[in-house]
C-alpha positions in Angstrom: 38.1 36.4 -1.8 38.5 34.1 -4.9 38.9 30.9 -2.6 35.6 32.0 -0.8 33.8 32.2 -4.2 35.1 28.9 -5.4 34.1 27.2 -2.1 30.6 28.7 -2.4 30.2 27.5 -5.9 31.5 24.0 -4.9 29.1 23.9 -1.9 26.1 24.9 -4.1 26.8 22.3 -6.6 27.0 19.7 -3.9 23.8 20.7 -2.5 22.1 20.8 -5.8 23.2 17.2 -6.4 22.2 15.8 -3.1 18.9 13.7 -3.0 16.2 15.7 -1.6 14.0 14.8 1.3 11.1 14.9 -1.1 12.3 11.8 -3.1 9.7 9.3 -3.1 10.3 5.4 -3.0 7.9 3.1 -4.7 6.9 -0.5 -3.8 5.8 -2.7 -6.6 5.4 -6.3 -7.7 4.2 -8.5 -10.5 2.6 -11.9 -10.9 0.4 -11.0 -7.9 -2.7 -13.0 -6.9 -6.0 -11.2 -6.3 -8.7 -12.4 -4.1 -12.3 -11.4 -2.8 -12.4 -10.3 0.9 -16.2 -10.3 1.0 -18.9 -10.9 -1.6 -21.9 -8.6 -2.0 -22.2 -4.9 -1.5 -18.7 -3.2 -1.7 -19.6 -0.4 0.7 -20.1 -2.9 3.5 -16.8 -4.6 2.6 -14.9 -1.3 2.5 -16.3 -0.3 5.8 -15.0 -3.4 7.4 -11.5 -2.9 6.1 -11.5 0.8 7.0 -12.8 0.3 10.5 -11.4 -3.2 11.5 -8.3 -3.5 9.3 -4.8 -3.8 10.8 -4.0 -0.2 9.7 -6.8 1.4 11.7 -7.7 3.7 8.8 -10.7 5.2 10.6 -8.7 6.0 13.7 -5.1 6.7 12.6 -5.5 8.0 9.0 -8.3 10.7 9.2 -6.9 12.4 6.0 -7.6 9.3 3.9 -10.9 9.4 2.0 -13.1 7.3 4.2 -15.4 6.5 1.2 -12.5 5.0 -0.9 -12.0 1.4 -1.9 -9.8 -0.5 0.6 -7.8 -3.7 0.2 -5.7 -6.1 2.5 -2.1 -6.7 1.5 -0.5 -10.3 1.8 1.0 -10.7 5.3 4.4 -11.6 3.8 4.4 -8.3 2.0 2.7 -6.2 4.6 5.2 -7.4 7.2 8.1 -6.2 5.1 7.0 -2.6 5.5 6.2 -2.8 9.3 9.2 -1.3 11.2 10.6 -2.9 14.3 9.5 -1.6 17.7 12.0 0.9 18.9 11.6 -0.4 22.5 12.1 -3.9 21.5 14.0 -4.2 18.1 13.3 -7.9 17.6 9.5 -7.4 17.7 7.5 -5.7 14.9 5.9 -2.3 15.9 2.0 -1.8 15.8 0.5 -2.4 12.3 -0.6 1.1 11.9 3.1 2.1 11.6 3.4 0.1 8.5 4.6 2.5 5.7 1.9 0.9 3.3 -0.9 1.8 5.6 -3.1 4.6 4.2 -1.2 4.7 0.8 -2.9 4.4 -2.6 -2.2 1.0 -4.4 -2.5 0.7 -8.1 -3.4 -2.7 -9.3 -3.4 -3.7 -13.0 -4.8 -7.0 -14.5 -5.5 -7.6 -18.2 -5.4 -4.0 -19.1 -7.7 -2.9 -16.2 -6.3 -0.6 -13.7 -7.9 0.1 -10.2 -6.7 2.1 -7.2 -7.5 1.5 -3.6 -6.2 2.4 -0.1 -4.1 -0.3 1.9 -6.1 -0.9 5.0 -5.4 -4.4 6.2 -3.1 -7.6 6.2 -4.2 -10.7 4.4 -3.1 -13.9 6.1 -4.5 -16.3 3.5 -2.3 -19.0 2.0 -2.7 -17.8 -1.5 -0.5 -14.7 -1.0 -3.2 -12.4 -2.5 -4.3 -8.8 -2.4 -8.0 -9.0 -0.9 -10.4 -6.8 -2.7 -14.1 -6.0 -2.4 -16.6 -6.6 -5.1 -16.0 -3.2 -7.1 -12.4 -4.0 -7.7 -12.9 -7.8 -7.9 -15.6 -7.5 -10.5 -13.4 -5.0 -12.5 -10.8 -7.7 -12.8 -13.4 -10.4 -14.0 -14.4 -11.9 -10.6 -18.0 -12.8 -10.1 -20.1 -12.5 -7.0 -20.0 -15.8 -5.2 -17.0 -17.1 -7.1 -13.8 -17.1 -5.0 -11.5 -18.3 -7.7 -8.1 -16.5 -7.2 -7.2 -14.2 -10.1 -3.6 -14.6 -11.1 -1.0 -12.3 -12.8 -1.7 -8.8 -11.5 0.9 -5.9 -11.1 0.9 -3.5 -8.5 2.6 -0.4 -7.1 2.5 2.0 -4.0 4.1 5.3 -4.3 5.6 7.2 -1.4 6.8 4.3 0.8 
């Protein structure tokens, strides 16, 4: 009986120390470039990213606030979070399987913090997070001025 009690206590301690399935991972970076995806009305820009972005937010992520702000992540970063296709392990799976898709990204630049939903992959050479005017202007960007903003930090929880 004593052995059973000791074994039960040891098992309980092991279970309590084991990481839970609820443990969340975070992706983050610094010295990130920010760019403008589309000038003008942010609603139209967000609609394009939501409907036509690589993640397929309007089709595959019905639980995401469809009126939120959306961004496109640099392709080099985006592709790191796209799993390989289980049927062909040397090929990436469909973009909507990317673990960043539909997640909230927090971006900070010069003391200003904005959040948006990851919706697309940005193939530009400047390795930037593409934003719409609401986020772009919050970081100091001007309508019609496509100068890349440098030095932002970002994080995505739950990846």
